[in-house]
C-alpha positions in Angstrom: 18.3 -15.4 -18.3 14.8 -17.3 -16.6 15.5 -16.8 -12.3 15.1 -19.9 -12.3 18.7 -20.5 -14.4 20.9 -17.2 -12.1 23.4 -18.3 -9.0 21.0 -18.5 -5.7 22.4 -16.7 -2.8 20.7 -16.7 0.2 21.3 -14.9 3.2 20.7 -17.0 6.7 21.2 -16.2 10.3 19.3 -16.3 13.9 16.7 -13.3 13.9 17.1 -10.2 14.0 20.5 -9.1 12.9 19.4 -7.8 9.7 18.9 -9.8 6.9 15.8 -8.1 5.2 18.1 -5.4 5.6 20.5 -6.1 3.6 18.1 -8.4 0.8 16.7 -4.6 0.3 19.7 -3.2 0.0 21.0 -5.7 -2.4 17.9 -5.8 -4.2 17.7 -2.1 -4.8 14.5 -1.7 -3.2 12.3 -1.9 -0.4 10.5 -5.9 -0.6 10.9 -6.9 2.1 9.6 -6.2 5.5 11.9 -4.8 7.7 11.4 -4.2 11.1 13.1 -4.3 15.1 10.9 -7.3 15.8 12.6 -10.4 15.8 11.0 -13.0 13.2 9.8 -10.5 11.2 10.3 -13.2 8.1 8.5 -16.0 8.5 8.3 -17.4 4.3 11.7 -17.1 2.6 11.4 -13.8 0.2 13.4 -14.0 -3.4 14.3 -11.0 -5.5 16.6 -10.6 -8.4 20.1 -8.4 -7.5 23.1 -7.3 -10.4 26.0 -7.2 -8.8 29.2 -6.6 -9.9 27.2 -7.1 -14.2 26.5 -10.5 -12.5 22.5 -11.1 -12.4 21.7 -13.1 -9.3 18.6 -15.4 -7.7 18.8 -13.4 -4.3 16.7 -14.9 -0.9 16.3 -13.9 2.4 15.2 -16.4 5.1 13.5 -16.5 8.5 16.1 -16.8 11.5 17.8 -20.3 12.3 15.9 -21.0 15.9 16.1 -24.5 17.8 12.9 -25.1 18.4 11.0 -29.0 17.4 9.8 -29.3 13.8 5.7 -29.2 14.6 6.5 -25.5 15.7 6.1 -22.3 14.1 9.5 -21.5 14.7 10.5 -25.4 13.9 8.7 -25.0 10.4 10.3 -21.8 9.5 14.0 -23.3 10.0 13.2 -26.1 7.9 12.5 -23.3 5.1 15.5 -21.5 5.6 17.7 -24.9 5.3 16.0 -26.2 2.4 16.9 -22.5 0.7 20.8 -23.1 2.2 20.9 -26.4 0.7 20.4 -24.7 -3.2 22.4 -21.9 -2.8 25.1 -21.4 -4.7 26.6 -19.3 -1.8 25.6 -18.8 1.7 25.8 -15.3 3.1 25.9 -16.0 7.1 25.3 -13.3 8.7 26.2 -12.0 12.4 25.2 -9.0 14.2 28.7 -7.3 15.4 27.0 -5.3 17.9 25.7 -8.4 19.8 29.0 -9.8 19.0 28.7 -14.1 18.9 26.0 -15.2 20.6 25.7 -19.5 21.3 23.5 -19.3 18.3 25.9 -17.9 15.9 28.4 -20.6 16.5 25.9 -23.5 16.7 24.4 -22.5 12.8 28.0 -22.0 11.7 29.2 -25.5 12.8 26.1 -26.8 11.2 26.7 -24.8 7.6 30.1 -26.0 7.6 29.3 -29.6 7.6 26.7 -28.6 4.3 29.4 -28.1 1.5 28.3 -25.1 0.9 30.4 -21.5 -0.3 29.8 -19.2 3.1 30.7 -15.6 3.4 30.2 -14.1 6.8 29.1 -11.1 7.1 28.9 -9.2 10.2 26.0 -6.9 9.7 25.8 -3.7 11.8 29.9 -2.4 11.5 29.1 1.2 11.7 32.1 2.9 12.2 35.7 1.7 13.8 34.1 0.3 16.9 31.5 -2.2 14.8 34.4 -2.5 12.6 37.1 -3.6 15.6 33.7 -5.5 16.7 33.7 -7.8 13.3 37.1 -9.2 14.2 35.7 -11.2 16.8 34.0 -13.7 14.0 37.0 -15.1 13.1 36.1 -18.1 16.2 33.1 -18.5 14.0 35.7 -20.5 11.2 33.7 -19.6 8.6 37.0 -17.3 6.7 37.7 -14.3 7.3 34.2 -12.0 8.1 33.1 -8.8 5.9 31.9 -5.7 8.1 29.1 -3.6 7.0 26.1 -2.3 7.7 23.4 -2.5 5.2 21.0 -0.1 7.6 23.6 2.2 6.4 24.6 1.5 3.1 28.1 1.0 4.2 30.6 -2.0 3.3 27.8 -3.3 0.3 30.0 -1.7 -2.4 32.4 -4.4 -1.3 30.1 -7.1 -0.5 28.9 -6.9 -3.9 32.6 -7.2 -5.3 32.7 -10.4 -3.1 29.6 -12.2 -4.1 31.1 -11.5 -7.5 34.3 -12.8 -7.1 32.2 -16.2 -5.0 29.9 -17.0 -8.3 30.1 -19.6 -10.9 31.7 -18.6 -14.1 28.6 -17.2 -15.7 29.8 -19.6 -19.2 28.2 -22.5 -16.6 25.0 -21.5 -16.5 22.1 -22.5 -18.5 20.9 -19.7 -21.9 17.9 -18.6 -22.3 15.5 -19.4 -25.2 14.5 -17.2 -27.5 10.7 -16.0 -27.0 8.1 -17.6 -29.2 6.4 -14.9 -31.5 3.3 -16.2 -32.9 3.4 -16.0 -36.5 0.1 -13.4 -37.5 1.3 -11.2 -34.7 -0.2 -9.4 -31.3 -3.0 -6.5 -31.6 -2.3 -5.7 -28.0 0.6 -4.1 -26.0 1.4 -7.2 -23.7 4.3 -6.7 -22.0 7.4 -10.2 -22.5 7.4 -12.3 -19.2 5.3 -13.9 -17.3 1.7 -13.8 -16.6 1.8 -11.9 -12.9 -0.9 -13.4 -10.4 -1.3 -12.7 -7.4 -3.1 -14.9 -4.7 -5.2 -12.2 -2.0 -7.7 -13.1 0.6 -8.5 -12.9 4.7 -6.4 -14.8 7.1 -6.4 -18.1 7.4 -8.4 -18.4 3.7 -5.2 -21.2 2.8 -3.7 -18.8 0.5 0.2 -20.3 1.1 -1.3 -23.8 1.0 -3.2 -23.4 -2.3 0.4 -22.0 -3.5 2.1 -24.9 -2.2 -0.2 -27.4 -4.0 0.3 -25.3 -7.0 4.2 -25.6 -6.9 3.8 -29.2 -5.1 7.0 -28.7 -3.0 5.9 -27.4 1.2 7.3 -23.8 -0.1 5.4 -21.3 1.8 4.8 -22.2 5.9 1.2 -23.1 6.7 -0.8 -24.0 10.3 -3.6 -23.5 12.2 -2.0 -19.9 13.2 -3.8 -16.9 11.6 -1.6 -14.5 9.5 1.5 -16.8 9.3 1.9 -14.4 6.0 3.6 -11.5 7.0 5.2 -10.4 3.5 4.4 -10.9 0.2 6.1 -14.0 -1.1 7.1 -14.2 -5.4 8.0 -17.5 -6.8 7.9 -18.2 -10.1 5.9 -21.7 -11.8 4.5 -23.2 -15.5 1.1 -24.4 -16.9 1.2 -25.8 -19.7 0.6 -22.1 -21.3 4.2 -20.7 -20.3 5.2 -19.0 -16.8 3.2 -17.8 -14.4 4.7 -14.9 -11.3 2.7 -16.1 -8.7 2.4 -14.1 -5.7 1.2 -14.8 -2.0 0.0 -12.1 0.3 -0.1 -11.1 4.0 -4.2 -12.1 4.8 -5.6 -8.7 4.0 -8.5 -7.4 7.5 -10.8 -4.9 8.5 -9.2 -1.8 8.9 -10.5 -0.7 12.4 -8.8 -4.2 12.9 -5.5 -3.3 12.0 -3.3 -2.0 14.4 -0.1 -3.2 14.7 2.5 -1.0 12.6 4.0 -4.8 10.9 0.9 -6.0 10.0 -0.4 -2.3 8.6 2.7 -2.5 7.0 2.1 -6.6 5.5 -0.9 -5.0 4.3 0.6 -2.7 2.4 2.6 -5.5 0.9 -0.4 -7.2 -0.2 -2.2 -4.1 -1.9 1.2 -3.2 -4.1 0.6 -7.0 -5.0 -2.0 -6.3 -6.4 -2.0 -3.6 -7.9 1.3 -5.2 -9.7 -0.4 -7.8 -10.8 -2.4 -9.0 -13.7 -5.0 -11.6 -12.6 -5.7 -11.5 -8.7 -7.2 -15.1 -7.2 -9.6 -13.9 -4.3 -9.5 -17.1 -2.0 -12.3 -17.6 0.0 -12.9 -20.0 3.0 -16.4 -21.8 1.9 -17.3 -22.7 4.9 -17.3 -19.5 6.3 -19.1 -17.8 2.9 -18.7 -14.5 1.4 -17.8 -11.8 4.4 -17.5 -8.5 3.9 -14.3 -8.1 4.0 -13.8 -10.1 0.5 -16.5 -8.2 -0.9 -14.4 -5.0 0.0 -11.5 -6.9 -1.3 -13.2 -8.2 -4.5 -14.2 -3.9 -5.3 -10.3 -2.9 -4.7 -9.6 -5.3 -7.8 -12.3 -3.7 -9.7 -10.9 -0.8 -9.0 -7.2 -1.6 -10.0 -9.0 -2.8 -12.9 -7.5 -6.2 -12.4 -9.0 -9.8 -14.2 -10.5 -12.0 -11.0 -10.8 -15.6 -10.1 -12.7 -16.4 -6.7 -11.6 -19.5 -5.4 -13.9 -21.3 -3.1 -11.3 -23.3 -0.3 -12.2 -26.0 1.9 -14.8 -27.2 -0.3 -14.3 -31.1 0.9 -15.8 -29.6 4.4 -18.9 -27.9 3.2 -21.7 -30.5 4.1 -24.1 -28.5 1.5 -22.1 -27.9 -1.5 -25.3 -26.5 -4.2 -26.8 -24.6 -1.4 -23.1 -22.9 -0.3 -22.4 -22.7 -3.7 -25.4 -20.8 -4.5 -25.9 -18.5 -1.9 -22.3 -17.7 -2.1 -23.2 -16.7 -6.6 -25.8 -14.9 -5.5 -24.4 -12.8 -2.8 -21.6 -11.9 -5.6 -24.0 -10.7 -8.6 -25.9 -8.7 -5.6 -22.5 -6.6 -4.4 -20.0 -7.5 -7.1 -22.2 -6.3 -10.0 -19.7 -4.4 -11.7 -17.6 -7.5 -12.5 -21.0 -10.1 -13.5 -19.8 -13.1 -14.2 -16.9 -13.9 -12.4 -15.8 -16.6 -12.8 -15.3 -19.5 -9.4 -13.8 -22.8 -8.7 -14.3 -24.7 -6.0 -11.4 -26.9 -4.7 -9.5 -28.6 -1.5 -5.6 -26.8 -1.3 -4.9 -29.0 1.6 -5.8 -32.5 -0.1 -5.4 -31.1 -3.9 -9.4 -32.3 -5.3 -10.1 -29.6 -7.7 -6.7 -27.1 -7.7 -5.9 -28.4 -11.6 -9.0 -26.0 -12.4 -7.3 -22.7 -11.2 -5.2 -22.1 -13.8 -6.9 -22.9 -17.1 -10.0 -20.1 -15.3 -6.6 -18.0 -14.8 -5.6 -18.2 -18.3 -9.0 -18.0 -19.5 -10.1 -14.5 -17.6 -6.3 -13.7 -18.6 -7.2 -13.2 -22.5 -10.7 -12.4 -21.4 -9.1 -9.3 -20.4 -6.7 -8.7 -23.1 -9.9 -8.6 -25.6 -10.1 -6.1 -28.0 -12.9 -5.4 -30.6 -13.0 -4.1 -33.5 -14.5 -0.9 -34.1 -16.6 -1.9 -36.8 -18.3 -4.3 -35.2 -17.9 -2.3 -31.5 -20.4 0.3 -33.6 -22.6 -1.6 -35.6 -23.2 -3.1 -31.5 -24.0 0.7 -30.4 -26.3 1.6 -33.0 -28.2 -1.7 -32.4 -28.0 -0.3 -28.0 -29.0 3.0 -29.1 -32.5 1.8 -30.9 -33.1 -0.7 -28.0 -33.1 2.5 -25.5 -32.6 5.6 -26.7 -30.5 8.4 -24.5 -32.4 9.6 -21.6 -33.2 13.6 -21.9 -30.9 15.8 -20.0 -32.3 19.2 -19.2 -35.3 18.9 -22.1 -32.5 18.1 -24.7 -32.0 13.9 -26.0 -28.3 13.4 -25.5 -26.7 12.7 -28.9 -24.2 9.8 -28.9 -22.7 9.4 -32.1 -20.0 6.7 -31.8 -17.7 4.1 -29.7 -14.1 3.2 -30.1 -11.9 0.7 -27.5 -9.0 2.6 -27.2 -7.3 -0.1 -24.5 -7.1 -3.4 -23.2 -5.9 -4.8 -19.5 -8.7 -3.5 -18.8 -11.1 -3.3 -21.6 -11.7 0.3 -21.8 -14.0 2.3 -24.2 -14.3 5.7 -25.7 -18.2 7.3 -25.9 -18.1 10.4 -28.1 -21.9 12.4 -28.3 -22.5 16.0 -28.0 -22.9 16.1 -23.9 -21.9 13.0 -23.8 -19.8 14.0 -20.6 -22.8 13.9 -18.7 -24.8 10.3 -19.5 -26.2 9.1 -16.4 -24.5 6.1 -14.6 -27.7 4.3 -15.3 -27.4 4.5 -18.9 -23.7 4.2 -18.4 -24.0 0.7 -17.1 -26.8 -0.5 -19.5 -23.8 -0.4 -21.5 -21.9 -1.8 -19.6 -23.7 -5.2 -19.3 -24.0 -5.1 -23.6 -20.7 -5.0 -24.0 -20.4 -7.9 -21.0 -23.2 -10.1 -22.7 -22.1 -9.4 -26.4 -18.7 -9.6 -27.0 -18.2 -12.0 -23.8 -16.6 -10.2 -20.6 -17.7 -12.0 -18.0 -15.5 -11.3 -14.7 -13.6 -8.3 -16.0 -13.9 -4.3 -15.0 -15.4 -2.8 -18.2 -15.1 1.0 -18.4 -16.3 3.7 -20.5 -15.8 6.8 -20.5 -17.2 9.5 -22.2 -15.7 12.6 -24.5 -18.0 15.4 -25.6 -18.4 17.3 -28.9 -18.8 20.8 -29.2 -21.4 22.7 -31.0 -19.7 25.1 -32.9 -22.6 27.0 -32.7 -23.2 27.2 -29.5 -21.7 30.6 -28.0 -23.3 32.7 -31.6 
């Protein structure tokens, strides 16, 4: 069953009542950033949880606060309210230690008018004292409160049972269609499931605006303030080739400028999202050009072996487009030589102009990243490469390179065999990599060449 067809359980409540801690506990891993600082969660965070044999789509929301619609907190509240509107069950959280606040009462009254099933959660109710304090929550008019401690795991088993009982009957959920299998089969052992795509970049490059444009809805909170996205937010979208699991990440600054503990956690979540992705979209503010930090992120993408697309956002605000694009391409060619020929897409995420070209570029580089070359074809090229440029002398003796084979894709990785092959200089490895990339059309993806020496049986005699 796809995540869209699962019953939706939304965790809501005012800031700092432990919603993200509860989300992590139910999902079964640390997926949302947790901090004592109020208002850490700004965008809706989604995950799948298995509760008493029932899979659910769990959504963590920003804290409900009274604020003007055009402010950051107003936009956060609107995002949370839209999540509640799609819920099959709302878990309304309060802090048992703090007692019932006017904000709790206000939003409980609002929830009663939304015509959604609500389960009242009295969180932070450690021990008997906390359980007694939780009884105050009866006054909210949302039924019997369930006392628990998400941080310590107390009462979580009871909560899972309560959620499972209140979900819609399983037979009302749509069944997932069986996956279609290519008649010719696949040569590479591609994992089943959607293409995993991450959006990475510096703060305020327009990553969240891009995600909203791709989805066609205001899914992510955006605005002129830099660093609005604090956690990695995963959503699902579809193009004409299938499902894409897309992750928007927090902006990544220079390490020396990342001081606050919360921002360090945000950057760590972004790096983790990059490592889990198959293709990475590196978003760059075209009005500012390529910054050194953009190049550092690009090098990280290459080291992790991921396919990459460069996305030049805010293209509508660029005055001399020809000169700007030439300058950017020249800088990328020099500074990201390990992924030479990386695809570049220009667009405006704010207006939507040109965004339609992004996903086709992602699909194309994904196919290249998965590409395989037959051993026969590979070694015919390898023989020609050796004739054009002989291996160098090492310690006065020429290296004898014998043959090459592709050991894996994702990214394309080749194993080179030969006597003392492990002593091959980096310059000759680069010659081989560039030849492979050009001959077999592998632009913009990392190409790995590993070396395997063969021993001379008479060397020790």
